[in-house]
MDAnalysis code that builds the backbone (N, CA, C; Angstrom):
import MDAnalysis as mda
import numpy as np

u = mda.Universe.empty(681, n_residues=227, atom_resindex=np.repeat(np.arange(227), 3), trajectory=True)
u.add_TopologyAttr("name", ["N", "CA", "C"] * 227)
u.add_TopologyAttr("resid", np.arange(1, 228))
u.add_TopologyAttr("resname", ["MET", "LEU", "TYR", "LYS", "ILE", "HIS", "PHE", "ILE", "PHE", "ARG", "ALA", "LEU", "VAL", "PHE", "TRP", "ILE", "GLY", "LEU", "ALA", "ALA", "PHE", "PHE", "ALA", "GLY", "LEU", "PRO", "SER", "ALA", "SER", "ALA", "GLN", "LEU", "LYS", "TRP", "ASP", "HIS", "GLU", "PHE", "VAL", "ASP", "LEU", "ARG", "ALA", "SER", "PRO", "GLU", "ASP", "GLU", "ARG", "ILE", "GLU", "ILE", "ARG", "PHE", "PRO", "PHE", "LYS", "ASN", "GLU", "GLY", "HIS", "THR", "PRO", "ILE", "THR", "VAL", "LYS", "LYS", "LEU", "LYS", "SER", "SER", "CYS", "GLY", "CYS", "THR", "THR", "ALA", "THR", "LEU", "SER", "LYS", "ALA", "THR", "TYR", "LEU", "PRO", "GLY", "GLU", "ARG", "GLY", "THR", "VAL", "ILE", "ALA", "LEU", "PHE", "GLU", "ILE", "GLY", "ASN", "ARG", "VAL", "GLY", "PHE", "ASN", "ASP", "LYS", "ASN", "VAL", "VAL", "VAL", "THR", "THR", "ASP", "ASP", "PRO", "SER", "ASP", "PRO", "GLU", "THR", "SER", "LEU", "ALA", "PHE", "ARG", "ILE", "TYR", "ILE", "TRP", "LYS", "THR", "VAL", "THR", "ILE", "THR", "PRO", "SER", "VAL", "LEU", "PHE", "TRP", "LYS", "PRO", "ASP", "GLU", "ILE", "ARG", "THR", "THR", "GLN", "THR", "VAL", "ARG", "PHE", "ARG", "VAL", "ALA", "GLN", "GLU", "MET", "SER", "LEU", "ASN", "LEU", "VAL", "ARG", "LEU", "GLU", "CYS", "SER", "SER", "PRO", "ALA", "TRP", "ARG", "ALA", "GLU", "LEU", "LEU", "THR", "VAL", "ILE", "PRO", "GLY", "TRP", "GLU", "TYR", "GLU", "VAL", "LYS", "VAL", "THR", "ARG", "LEU", "GLU", "SER", "SER", "LYS", "VAL", "THR", "SER", "GLY", "VAL", "VAL", "THR", "VAL", "PHE", "ALA", "ASP", "THR", "PRO", "GLU", "LEU", "ASN", "PRO", "GLN", "ILE", "PHE", "LYS", "ILE", "ARG", "LEU", "ARG", "VAL", "LYS"])
u.atoms.positions = np.array([
    [96.882, -73.221, 177.730],
    [96.021, -74.146, 178.475],
    [94.590, -73.641, 178.526],
    [94.450, -72.336, 178.846],
    [93.100, -71.743, 178.888],
    [92.452, -71.780, 177.515],
    [93.261, -71.582, 176.488],
    [92.742, -71.621, 175.116],
    [92.199, -73.010, 174.792],
    [92.944, -74.035, 175.219],
    [92.511, -75.406, 174.944],
    [91.206, -75.720, 175.674],
    [91.099, -75.269, 176.933],
    [89.862, -75.510, 177.694],
    [88.700, -74.799, 177.035],
    [88.961, -73.566, 176.596],
    [87.901, -72.792, 175.936],
    [87.447, -73.482, 174.647],
    [88.395, -74.029, 173.899],
    [88.072, -74.728, 172.645],
    [87.229, -75.976, 172.908],
    [87.632, -76.728, 173.938],
    [86.890, -77.942, 174.281],
    [85.471, -77.588, 174.725],
    [85.354, -76.513, 175.508],
    [84.030, -76.092, 175.996],
    [83.126, -75.703, 174.825],
    [83.667, -74.952, 173.859],
    [82.878, -74.545, 172.698],
    [82.462, -75.759, 171.868],
    [83.351, -76.713, 171.693],
    [83.014, -77.934, 170.936],
    [81.930, -78.730, 171.634],
    [82.015, -78.788, 172.976],
    [81.007, -79.519, 173.748],
    [79.643, -78.874, 173.610],
    [79.605, -77.559, 173.678],
    [78.344, -76.831, 173.509],
    [77.771, -77.076, 172.113],
    [78.646, -77.080, 171.110],
    [78.205, -77.307, 169.727],
    [77.541, -78.674, 169.586],
    [78.207, -79.714, 170.100],
    [77.673, -81.074, 169.925],
    [76.406, -81.298, 170.731],
    [76.311, -80.670, 171.910],
    [75.086, -80.770, 172.706],
    [73.928, -80.100, 171.975],
    [74.206, -78.937, 171.378],
    [73.178, -78.234, 170.620],
    [72.745, -79.017, 169.393],
    [73.719, -79.645, 168.720],
    [73.396, -80.435, 167.536],
    [72.547, -81.647, 167.908],
    [72.861, -82.303, 169.022],
    [72.087, -83.454, 169.475],
    [70.667, -83.042, 169.829],
    [70.530, -81.877, 170.465],
    [69.194, -81.393, 170.821],
    [68.387, -81.069, 169.577],
    [69.076, -80.543, 168.548],
    [68.382, -80.217, 167.296],
    [67.814, -81.473, 166.649],
    [68.640, -82.525, 166.531],
    [68.167, -83.748, 165.897],
    [67.127, -84.467, 166.750],
    [67.232, -84.323, 168.068],
    [66.234, -84.944, 168.939],
    [64.869, -84.317, 168.750],
    [64.866, -83.042, 168.361],
    [63.595, -82.350, 168.150],
    [62.962, -82.613, 166.810],
    [63.700, -83.244, 165.889],
    [63.136, -83.553, 164.580],
    [62.146, -84.703, 164.684],
    [61.089, -84.710, 163.810],
    [60.156, -85.837, 163.819],
    [60.842, -87.123, 163.382],
    [60.353, -88.256, 163.869],
    [60.940, -89.555, 163.547],
    [60.805, -89.857, 162.062],
    [61.793, -90.583, 161.531],
    [61.758, -90.939, 160.107],
    [60.945, -92.197, 159.846],
    [60.332, -92.748, 160.899],
    [59.528, -93.957, 160.700],
    [58.236, -93.614, 159.978],
    [57.566, -94.652, 159.490],
    [56.333, -94.460, 158.723],
    [55.278, -93.744, 159.553],
    [54.533, -92.847, 158.910],
    [53.514, -92.095, 159.631],
    [52.189, -92.844, 159.688],
    [51.871, -93.640, 158.646],
    [50.633, -94.421, 158.680],
    [50.869, -95.707, 159.458],
    [50.118, -95.891, 160.528],
    [50.194, -97.096, 161.342],
    [48.941, -97.926, 161.077],
    [49.136, -99.164, 160.633],
    [48.027, -100.038, 160.254],
    [47.638, -100.930, 161.423],
    [46.334, -101.112, 161.611],
    [45.864, -102.043, 162.640],
    [46.344, -103.460, 162.335],
    [46.364, -103.811, 161.065],
    [46.922, -105.086, 160.614],
    [47.227, -104.960, 159.131],
    [48.224, -105.715, 158.684],
    [48.602, -105.700, 157.273],
    [48.358, -107.045, 156.607],
    [47.772, -107.996, 157.363],
    [47.445, -109.308, 156.805],
    [46.152, -109.806, 157.448],
    [45.279, -110.403, 156.619],
    [44.015, -110.953, 157.099],
    [43.858, -112.360, 156.533],
    [43.448, -113.302, 157.380],
    [43.220, -114.692, 156.984],
    [41.735, -114.994, 157.163],
    [41.050, -115.399, 156.073],
    [39.602, -115.575, 156.100],
    [39.202, -116.904, 155.492],
    [37.967, -117.311, 155.786],
    [37.346, -118.466, 155.152],
    [36.028, -118.008, 154.538],
    [35.661, -118.643, 153.423],
    [34.425, -118.274, 152.737],
    [33.920, -119.475, 151.959],
    [32.705, -119.334, 151.443],
    [32.155, -120.363, 150.559],
    [31.763, -119.697, 149.242],
    [31.633, -120.446, 148.154],
    [31.276, -119.841, 146.872],
    [29.948, -119.101, 146.916],
    [29.051, -119.492, 147.825],
    [27.761, -118.840, 147.900],
    [27.858, -117.417, 148.441],
    [29.012, -117.044, 149.024],
    [29.179, -115.683, 149.530],
    [29.284, -114.660, 148.401],
    [29.649, -115.070, 147.211],
    [29.792, -114.232, 146.009],
    [30.967, -113.265, 146.096],
    [31.041, -112.499, 147.178],
    [32.156, -111.552, 147.328],
    [32.452, -111.370, 148.815],
    [33.693, -110.976, 149.120],
    [34.140, -110.785, 150.492],
    [34.753, -109.386, 150.606],
    [34.390, -108.682, 151.685],
    [34.970, -107.363, 151.960],
    [36.028, -107.501, 153.044],
    [37.235, -107.001, 152.759],
    [38.336, -107.043, 153.720],
    [38.703, -105.604, 154.062],
    [38.783, -105.295, 155.366],
    [39.028, -103.933, 155.814],
    [40.412, -103.827, 156.459],
    [41.142, -102.761, 156.094],
    [42.463, -102.492, 156.646],
    [42.463, -101.082, 157.262],
    [42.125, -100.948, 158.553],
    [42.108, -99.618, 159.190],
    [43.535, -99.111, 159.437],
    [43.680, -97.783, 159.468],
    [44.977, -97.176, 159.748],
    [44.776, -95.827, 160.446],
    [45.882, -95.292, 160.944],
    [45.864, -93.971, 161.582],
    [47.139, -93.230, 161.201],
    [47.007, -91.938, 160.922],
    [48.178, -91.098, 160.681],
    [48.737, -90.672, 162.036],
    [49.822, -91.300, 162.458],
    [50.441, -90.995, 163.740],
    [51.638, -90.066, 163.590],
    [51.776, -89.474, 162.427],
    [52.870, -88.539, 162.196],
    [52.501, -87.103, 162.538],
    [53.339, -86.177, 162.067],
    [53.154, -84.756, 162.377],
    [52.711, -83.946, 161.164],
    [52.587, -84.592, 160.024],
    [52.186, -83.885, 158.797],
    [51.096, -84.671, 158.082],
    [50.299, -84.013, 157.227],
    [49.285, -84.735, 156.449],
    [49.935, -85.751, 155.519],
    [49.232, -86.864, 155.298],
    [49.687, -87.904, 154.382],
    [48.629, -88.097, 153.309],
    [49.056, -88.142, 152.055],
    [48.146, -88.344, 150.933],
    [48.392, -89.705, 150.298],
    [47.325, -90.471, 150.151],
    [47.407, -91.743, 149.445],
    [47.303, -91.453, 147.950],
    [48.347, -91.787, 147.213],
    [48.410, -91.458, 145.793],
    [47.818, -92.552, 144.906],
    [47.904, -93.813, 145.362],
    [47.438, -94.907, 144.496],
    [47.160, -96.152, 145.319],
    [46.125, -96.891, 144.894],
    [45.843, -98.227, 145.412],
    [45.909, -99.186, 144.232],
    [46.744, -100.215, 144.332],
    [46.898, -101.153, 143.228],
    [46.706, -102.574, 143.737],
    [45.693, -103.274, 143.207],
    [45.428, -104.650, 143.621],
    [46.190, -105.621, 142.728],
    [46.402, -106.831, 143.242],
    [47.234, -107.810, 142.544],
    [46.517, -108.492, 141.391],
    [45.174, -108.390, 141.318],
    [44.461, -109.006, 140.196],
    [43.120, -108.314, 140.002],
    [42.475, -108.625, 138.873],
    [41.204, -107.999, 138.541],
    [40.054, -108.441, 139.415],
    [40.234, -109.525, 140.187],
    [39.168, -110.008, 141.067],
    [39.059, -109.183, 142.341],
    [40.016, -108.285, 142.564],
    [40.028, -107.475, 143.787],
    [40.044, -105.997, 143.439],
    [39.146, -105.243, 144.043],
    [39.152, -103.788, 143.912],
    [39.361, -103.178, 145.286],
    [40.107, -102.077, 145.338],
    [40.406, -101.409, 146.611],
    [39.928, -99.967, 146.551],
    [39.311, -99.506, 147.626],
    [38.785, -98.148, 147.689],
    [39.158, -97.491, 149.009],
    [39.105, -96.165, 148.994],
    [39.389, -95.343, 150.162],
    [38.443, -94.148, 150.101],
    [37.900, -93.728, 151.247],
    [36.882, -92.669, 151.230],
    [37.442, -91.319, 150.792],
    [38.733, -91.075, 151.035],
    [39.383, -89.845, 150.584],
    [40.875, -90.087, 150.484],
    [41.617, -89.078, 150.008],
    [43.039, -89.284, 149.749],
    [43.942, -88.785, 150.871],
    [43.634, -87.639, 151.488],
    [44.547, -87.001, 152.438],
    [44.049, -87.144, 153.871],
    [44.990, -87.484, 154.779],
    [44.662, -87.710, 156.184],
    [45.569, -86.863, 157.066],
    [44.948, -86.083, 157.936],
    [45.672, -85.192, 158.829],
    [46.273, -85.977, 159.990],
    [47.247, -85.393, 160.698],
    [47.794, -86.069, 161.872],
    [46.690, -86.444, 162.867],
    [46.716, -87.708, 163.312],
    [45.712, -88.188, 164.243],
    [44.448, -88.715, 163.598],
    [44.303, -88.543, 162.285],
    [43.082, -88.960, 161.596],
    [43.160, -90.429, 161.196],
    [42.003, -91.114, 161.231],
    [41.919, -92.522, 160.871],
    [41.232, -92.698, 159.516],
    [41.527, -93.810, 158.891],
    [40.897, -94.172, 157.621],
    [40.902, -95.686, 157.470],
    [40.285, -96.170, 156.395],
    [40.216, -97.604, 156.150],
    [40.306, -97.878, 154.651],
    [41.252, -98.725, 154.264],
    [41.293, -99.245, 152.905],
    [40.367, -100.464, 152.864],
    [39.421, -100.457, 151.914],
    [38.472, -101.559, 151.783],
    [38.775, -102.313, 150.497],
    [39.094, -103.595, 150.637],
    [39.335, -104.467, 149.480],
    [38.104, -105.349, 149.284],
    [37.594, -105.401, 148.057],
    [36.439, -106.238, 147.733],
    [36.897, -107.344, 146.791],
    [36.792, -108.574, 147.274],
    [37.252, -109.739, 146.524],
    [36.046, -110.482, 145.955],
    [36.021, -110.646, 144.619],
    [34.949, -111.372, 143.945],
    [35.306, -112.853, 143.893],
    [34.442, -113.700, 144.456],
    [34.756, -115.121, 144.555],
    [34.628, -115.816, 143.203],
    [33.544, -115.546, 142.466],
    [33.360, -116.198, 141.173],
    [33.336, -117.712, 141.321],
    [34.125, -118.399, 140.497],
    [34.191, -119.869, 140.581],
    [35.466, -120.346, 141.281],
    [36.077, -119.487, 142.072],
    [37.327, -119.832, 142.748],
    [37.063, -120.702, 143.971],
    [37.939, -121.667, 144.197],
    [37.899, -122.503, 145.393],
    [39.328, -122.678, 145.891],
    [39.472, -123.202, 147.121],
    [40.789, -123.407, 147.691],
    [41.386, -122.116, 148.222],
    [42.744, -122.088, 148.321],
    [43.438, -120.929, 148.867],
    [43.614, -119.852, 147.790],
    [43.353, -118.614, 148.165],
    [43.550, -117.468, 147.283],
    [44.331, -116.405, 148.048],
    [45.552, -116.126, 147.584],
    [46.406, -115.109, 148.205],
    [46.434, -113.873, 147.323],
    [46.021, -112.729, 147.886],
    [45.947, -111.474, 147.134],
    [46.561, -110.351, 147.974],
    [46.872, -109.245, 147.309],
    [47.376, -108.094, 148.054],
    [46.988, -106.792, 147.361],
    [47.043, -105.726, 148.141],
    [46.803, -104.370, 147.650],
    [48.000, -103.520, 148.062],
    [48.641, -102.861, 147.094],
    [49.779, -101.991, 147.382],
    [49.276, -100.560, 147.521],
    [49.582, -99.953, 148.681],
    [49.170, -98.575, 148.969],
    [50.385, -97.677, 148.787],
    [50.283, -96.702, 147.876],
    [51.371, -95.757, 147.624],
    [50.993, -94.391, 148.184],
    [51.875, -93.813, 149.024],
    [51.610, -92.516, 149.646],
    [52.744, -91.538, 149.337],
    [52.584, -90.302, 149.816],
    [53.643, -89.296, 149.646],
    [54.552, -89.223, 150.874],
    [54.527, -90.266, 151.703],
    [55.400, -90.329, 152.876],
    [56.794, -90.778, 152.429],
    [57.802, -89.902, 152.448],
    [59.125, -90.280, 151.933],
    [59.796, -91.370, 152.752],
    [59.422, -91.519, 154.012],
    [60.051, -92.527, 154.857],
    [59.509, -93.924, 154.597],
    [58.297, -94.025, 154.052],
    [57.696, -95.338, 153.788],
    [56.624, -95.169, 152.706],
    [57.029, -95.011, 151.460],
    [56.066, -94.664, 150.401],
    [55.120, -95.781, 150.007],
    [55.469, -97.058, 150.258],
    [54.609, -98.166, 149.838],
    [54.381, -99.149, 150.972],
    [53.130, -99.617, 151.063],
    [52.769, -100.662, 152.017],
    [51.970, -101.720, 151.272],
    [52.309, -102.995, 151.468],
    [51.572, -104.097, 150.846],
    [50.626, -104.700, 151.883],
    [49.324, -104.596, 151.607],
    [48.297, -105.173, 152.463],
    [47.886, -106.507, 151.851],
    [48.018, -107.588, 152.605],
    [47.795, -108.918, 152.045],
    [46.628, -109.611, 152.738],
    [45.976, -110.501, 151.995],
    [44.952, -111.338, 152.609],
    [44.935, -112.697, 151.927],
    [44.558, -113.696, 152.707],
    [44.399, -115.060, 152.213],
    [42.978, -115.503, 152.515],
    [42.286, -116.002, 151.492],
    [40.927, -116.500, 151.657],
    [40.888, -117.961, 151.233],
    [40.427, -118.795, 152.148],
    [40.217, -120.201, 151.799],
    [38.732, -120.388, 151.490],
    [38.441, -120.778, 150.249],
    [37.057, -120.942, 149.797],
    [36.771, -122.431, 149.689],
    [35.862, -122.892, 150.499],
    [35.520, -124.309, 150.460],
    [34.160, -124.492, 149.804],
    [34.013, -125.558, 149.110],
    [32.761, -125.862, 148.428],
    [32.007, -126.867, 149.288],
    [31.113, -126.357, 150.129],
    [30.406, -127.211, 151.084],
    [29.235, -127.941, 150.449],
    [28.631, -127.339, 149.431],
    [27.395, -127.878, 148.865],
    [27.413, -127.684, 147.353],
    [26.951, -128.689, 146.617],
    [26.686, -128.508, 145.193],
    [25.180, -128.295, 145.019],
    [24.837, -127.302, 144.215],
    [23.441, -126.918, 144.012],
    [23.115, -127.107, 142.531],
    [22.132, -127.948, 142.226],
    [21.804, -128.277, 140.839],
    [20.296, -128.193, 140.601],
    [19.875, -127.215, 139.759],
    [20.626, -126.062, 139.261],
    [20.575, -124.937, 140.291],
    [21.400, -123.923, 140.124],
    [21.399, -122.797, 141.061],
    [20.513, -121.656, 140.579],
    [20.039, -121.733, 139.307],
    [19.124, -120.730, 138.753],
    [17.952, -121.463, 138.111],
    [16.738, -121.009, 138.418],
    [15.528, -121.594, 137.835],
    [14.868, -120.580, 136.909],
    [14.360, -121.069, 135.766],
    [13.726, -120.196, 134.778],
    [12.290, -120.648, 134.520],
    [11.379, -119.679, 134.406],
    [10.003, -119.914, 133.987],
    [9.683, -119.040, 132.788],
    [8.834, -119.539, 131.913],
    [8.301, -118.695, 130.850],
    [7.187, -117.827, 131.431],
    [6.874, -116.686, 130.812],
    [5.869, -115.784, 131.389],
    [4.509, -116.434, 131.639],
    [4.133, -117.406, 130.807],
    [2.801, -118.010, 130.968],
    [2.814, -119.265, 131.836],
    [3.950, -119.605, 132.420],
    [4.021, -120.791, 133.271],
    [3.600, -120.439, 134.695],
    [2.400, -120.864, 135.079],
    [1.852, -120.601, 136.406],
    [1.593, -121.932, 137.092],
    [1.745, -121.941, 138.435],
    [1.570, -123.151, 139.233],
    [2.493, -124.276, 138.776],
    [3.651, -123.902, 138.290],
    [4.632, -124.887, 137.829],
    [5.746, -124.993, 138.857],
    [6.074, -126.221, 139.218],
    [7.082, -126.472, 140.260],
    [8.368, -127.002, 139.645],
    [9.481, -126.490, 140.126],
    [10.790, -126.986, 139.726],
    [11.570, -127.415, 140.975],
    [12.530, -128.297, 140.774],
    [13.263, -128.889, 141.903],
    [14.747, -128.561, 141.821],
    [15.310, -128.161, 142.957],
    [16.749, -127.926, 143.095],
    [17.292, -128.952, 144.081],
    [18.410, -129.576, 143.722],
    [19.006, -130.605, 144.577],
    [20.276, -130.078, 145.248],
    [20.365, -130.312, 146.537],
    [21.539, -129.938, 147.333],
    [22.262, -131.215, 147.747],
    [23.568, -131.276, 147.473],
    [24.380, -132.405, 147.926],
    [25.549, -131.842, 148.726],
    [25.659, -132.253, 149.987],
    [26.698, -131.755, 150.886],
    [28.007, -132.464, 150.599],
    [29.119, -131.721, 150.684],
    [30.444, -132.307, 150.462],
    [30.698, -133.453, 151.430],
    [31.447, -134.458, 150.975],
    [31.594, -135.704, 151.736],
    [32.429, -135.554, 153.007],
    [33.249, -134.505, 153.107],
    [34.095, -134.399, 154.302],
    [33.343, -133.840, 155.507],
    [32.122, -133.401, 155.329],
    [31.374, -132.861, 156.457],
    [29.888, -132.957, 156.178],
    [29.112, -133.109, 157.244],
    [27.658, -133.066, 157.101],
    [27.174, -131.670, 157.433],
    [25.990, -131.332, 156.940],
    [25.443, -129.995, 157.132],
    [23.926, -130.087, 157.082],
    [23.287, -129.546, 158.081],
    [21.831, -129.597, 158.140],
    [21.229, -128.314, 157.592],
    [20.438, -128.446, 156.521],
    [19.676, -127.316, 156.005],
    [18.347, -127.293, 156.752],
    [17.987, -126.112, 157.265],
    [16.879, -126.094, 158.224],
    [15.699, -125.205, 157.837],
    [15.935, -124.164, 157.045],
    [14.792, -123.303, 156.712],
    [15.055, -122.520, 155.435],
    [13.963, -121.924, 154.899],
    [14.000, -121.172, 153.647],
    [13.406, -119.790, 153.856],
    [13.835, -118.871, 153.013],
    [13.184, -117.562, 152.904],
    [13.044, -117.226, 151.432],
    [11.839, -116.819, 151.028],
    [11.589, -116.455, 149.631],
    [11.448, -114.944, 149.543],
    [12.100, -114.336, 148.564],
    [12.129, -112.876, 148.479],
    [10.829, -112.276, 147.960],
    [9.932, -113.080, 147.385],
    [8.705, -112.547, 146.790],
    [7.562, -113.537, 146.984],
    [6.347, -113.034, 147.238],
    [5.184, -113.938, 147.342],
    [4.770, -114.529, 146.001],
    [5.452, -114.127, 144.921],
    [5.143, -114.703, 143.614],
    [5.623, -116.147, 143.511],
    [6.463, -116.579, 144.460],
    [6.950, -117.963, 144.493],
    [6.714, -118.573, 145.873],
    [6.624, -119.891, 145.897],
    [6.579, -120.646, 147.148],
    [7.682, -121.689, 147.108],
    [8.397, -121.844, 148.230],
    [9.509, -122.794, 148.290],
    [9.296, -123.769, 149.443],
    [9.667, -125.027, 149.215],
    [9.519, -126.075, 150.223],
    [10.825, -126.853, 150.316],
    [11.305, -127.074, 151.570],
    [12.544, -127.796, 151.810],
    [12.234, -129.239, 152.186],
    [12.847, -130.194, 151.470],
    [12.651, -131.619, 151.727],
    [13.989, -132.262, 152.048],
    [14.010, -133.121, 153.057],
    [15.222, -133.851, 153.420],
    [15.217, -135.223, 152.750],
    [16.274, -135.504, 151.976],
    [16.426, -136.800, 151.322],
    [17.262, -137.713, 152.211],
    [18.483, -137.261, 152.556],
    [19.344, -137.958, 153.517],
    [19.788, -136.907, 154.534],
    [19.373, -137.022, 155.790],
    [19.702, -135.984, 156.786],
    [21.200, -135.689, 156.830],
    [21.526, -134.424, 156.734],
    [22.918, -133.993, 156.791],
    [23.667, -134.055, 155.482],
    [23.050, -134.687, 154.422],
    [23.814, -134.911, 153.197],
    [23.072, -134.526, 151.916],
    [21.803, -134.835, 151.810],
    [21.091, -134.531, 150.568],
    [19.727, -133.907, 150.893],
    [19.412, -132.857, 150.085],
    [18.153, -132.141, 150.273],
    [17.591, -131.760, 148.912],
    [16.298, -131.446, 148.901],
    [15.649, -130.889, 147.718],
    [14.869, -129.648, 148.127],
    [14.860, -128.687, 147.229],
    [14.024, -127.503, 147.398],
    [13.096, -127.435, 146.193],
    [11.807, -127.453, 146.461],
    [10.803, -127.369, 145.391],
    [10.255, -125.948, 145.372],
    [10.362, -125.316, 144.201],
    [9.951, -123.923, 144.051],
    [8.811, -123.855, 143.046],
    [7.718, -123.213, 143.458],
    [6.525, -123.096, 142.609],
    [6.251, -121.631, 142.315],
    [6.039, -121.335, 141.050],
    [5.618, -119.983, 140.674],
    [4.106, -119.908, 140.834],
    [3.649, -118.983, 141.692],
    [2.247, -118.957, 142.086],
    [1.377, -118.079, 141.208],
    [1.916, -117.010, 140.683],
    [1.062, -116.051, 139.991],
    [1.826, -115.351, 138.880],
    [1.063, -114.859, 137.918],
    [1.646, -114.068, 136.842],
    [1.566, -112.603, 137.245],
    [2.691, -111.976, 137.366],
    [2.737, -110.579, 137.804],
    [3.929, -109.893, 137.169],
    [4.156, -108.659, 137.594],
    [5.289, -107.912, 137.078],
    [6.609, -108.375, 137.710],
    [6.524, -109.234, 138.710],
    [7.738, -109.750, 139.345],
    [8.399, -110.762, 138.417],
    [9.601, -110.449, 137.977],
    [10.297, -111.317, 137.023],
    [11.565, -111.941, 137.596],
    [11.852, -111.660, 138.852],
    [13.042, -112.260, 139.453],
    [12.837, -112.384, 140.955],
    [13.558, -113.307, 141.540],
    [13.485, -113.518, 142.976],
    [14.627, -114.378, 143.452],
    [14.693, -114.598, 144.761],
    [15.749, -115.407, 145.366],
    [15.142, -116.239, 146.488],
    [15.497, -117.503, 146.512],
    [15.205, -118.352, 147.657],
    [16.512, -118.517, 148.429],
    [16.502, -118.122, 149.700],
    [17.678, -118.255, 150.554],
    [17.504, -119.456, 151.462],
    [18.508, -120.343, 151.457],
    [18.477, -121.572, 152.244],
    [19.470, -121.422, 153.394],
    [18.991, -121.674, 154.626],
    [19.813, -121.487, 155.818],
    [20.198, -122.836, 156.418],
    [21.470, -122.927, 156.844],
    [21.949, -124.108, 157.570],
    [21.925, -123.813, 159.066],
    [22.029, -124.869, 159.872],
    [21.987, -124.690, 161.330],
    [23.377, -124.411, 161.902],
    [24.135, -123.573, 161.212],
    [25.452, -123.170, 161.688],
    [25.308, -122.013, 162.667],
    [26.363, -121.687, 163.447],
    [26.226, -120.622, 164.451],
    [25.779, -119.302, 163.849],
    [25.002, -118.558, 164.608],
    [24.445, -117.295, 164.123],
    [25.531, -116.296, 163.749],
    [26.670, -116.327, 164.459],
    [27.751, -115.384, 164.179],
    [28.518, -115.744, 162.917],
    [28.373, -116.985, 162.445],
    [29.063, -117.406, 161.228],
    [28.125, -118.281, 160.395],
    [27.021, -117.687, 159.923],
    [25.998, -118.510, 159.258],
    [26.430, -118.935, 157.859],
    [25.953, -120.097, 157.442],
    [26.112, -120.523, 156.057],
    [24.750, -120.432, 155.385],
    [24.704, -119.692, 154.299],
    [23.467, -119.558, 153.541],
    [23.754, -119.861, 152.072],
    [22.722, -120.302, 151.375],
    [22.840, -120.654, 149.961],
    [21.667, -120.018, 149.231],
    [21.893, -119.642, 148.001],
    [20.874, -118.897, 147.258],
    [20.496, -119.616, 145.964],
    [19.198, -119.647, 145.714],
    [18.647, -120.131, 144.452],
    [18.030, -118.915, 143.759],
    [18.450, -118.633, 142.565],
    [17.957, -117.451, 141.854],
    [16.812, -117.841, 140.938],
    [15.785, -116.997, 140.913],
    [14.559, -117.265, 140.182],
    [14.401, -116.227, 139.078],
    [14.076, -116.680, 137.861],
    [13.948, -115.764, 136.733],
    [12.728, -116.145, 135.878],
    [12.072, -115.122, 135.349],
    [11.018, -115.291, 134.354],
    [11.507, -114.652, 133.063],
    [11.543, -115.471, 131.986],
    [12.034, -114.915, 130.724],
    [11.473, -115.682, 129.533],
])
């Protein structure tokens, strides 16, 4: 009887010790904790490119090294300031999406591969809806080197599902002058651009601003070239 009690006591001590050992081990869950793994955005073709940020923190007990970033298509590039992150350290994966001539919904992702055996891969996804609010004809103006005091016209036509008020211009160089004219308020506009002087300035930009909220402005660009 005493032998049996002694055996049971030893087994109990063994299992309690084993439970304490496993309780002291670090969790097998992923060490990189992401602020978000999906982003939903809106853009216009005039934005040219969009930067999407995916912040994270190493909440584990050991350093984590990012071995590879792989984007789903050539229109997206992903970068990271460094590869290895210590416990408690933060970082950000930055995805740069080139809009080009894309419109409508665009679903893309970046796969992050690390040396974390518990969670070696994470897919960071984003959706961008690109709407074409305005057609600009033409969007690039060309002058010959000897063309001075010559004016060219750019026409803006707002998409039919919404009106948009263009309100002001900014010219990147005093070598050009730009004037905004309203044809149909909210729907059609003209921008007249005049090359004022012959100089070493061979390129410029006219930026057209709409009366949208300051926190989410809509701007459009007319590119100027001498060739």
